[in-house]
N, C-alpha and C positions, 0 to 999 in steps of 0.2 A: 656535170652530174655527179652526185655523191650517192653512194650505195649505203644504206643504213647498217648493213651487216658488217662493213669495214670501218665504221666511224668511231669505234671504241679503241682505246689504247690496248697494246698487246697484253697487258696483265689483267684487264677487266673483261668480265663476261658480258656479251651483248644482251640487252633486254629484248624479249620478244615483242614484236609489234602487235597491237591489238587486232583481233580478227576483223576483217573489213566486210565480210559477207555473212549472211545468216547461216549458211551451211557449216562454216567453220565454227561459228558460235554454238550451233546445236551439237556438233560433234564433240566440242570441248566440254559442253555442259552435260553430256551423257544422255540427252533426250533424243527421241526419235525425230525424224524429219517430217512427220506427218502432222497436219493440223489437228487440233482436238476434235473437231466435228467428224473427221474421217475416222479417227480412233474410236469415237463413240459409236458410230454406225458399224464399224467392223466388230466391235464388242457385242453389240446387239445382234448382229447377224450370226456370229459364232455361237452365242447362247441359244438363239432360235434353232440353228442347225443341230446343236447338241441335243436339245429337247426333242426335236423332230426325229432324229436318228434313234435316240433312246426309246421313244414311244413306239416307233415302227419295229425295231428289233425286239422290244419287249412283247408286243402283240404277236409277232411271228414265233417267238419262243414259247408263248403260252399256247397257241393254237396248233402249230405245226407238229409237235410230238404226238398228238392224238389223232392225226390223220393217217390214212394208209400209205401215203407217199413217204412217211418217215422211215418205214422199214422196207418198203417195196421200191427201192430206187437202184439205179445202175451201180452205184458205188459199193453197196453192201451185198450185191448178189454173189460176188466171189468170196466173201468172208462170212460163212454161216455162224461162226461163234460170235463175231462182232455184231452180226445182225440180231442174234438172240439177246445179247446184252443191251443193245439199243432199244429193242422191243420191250424190255423189262419195264414194268410200271414204276418202279422206284427211280430208274434213270429218267423216264419221261416226267415224273414229278419234280425231279431236280431241275430239269430244263425249264419247266413251267415256273418253278420258283425263281430261277434266275431271270426269267422274263418279267415277273412281278417286281423283282428287285430293280431291274433295269428301268421299268416304267416309273417306279418310285423315285429313283435317283434323278431321272429326267425332270419330273414335275417338281421335285424338291429344289432343283437348280432354278427352275422357272419361278417358283414362288419366292425364293430368296435372292432374286436378281436385284441389284441396285447399281445405279450408274455412278461412275466415278467422275467427278467434275473438277 
């Protein structure tokens, strides 16, 4: 039996053997080891979840500041100055504006989605 790593002369550098399996080829080429169909569905799922979370968070940020639960909650009862700041209409408007921005970003991402093939 001859070992290919010791078949070169002492002054020569051994040439690497070509990779024999697909995992070594994928690692050497810098690609991920997932098939394109799985990558496509993972991308679709991540965009869908991003849009869903953005829409839900945006709706909550639009509606929640104008409900009584916004200021009458357990966390703000021991901080009266923070409670008055959170109850301010300007602060509530900023939160609702961030909710609108969040919804806009989510739907913009959904409308500009394209699949990479």
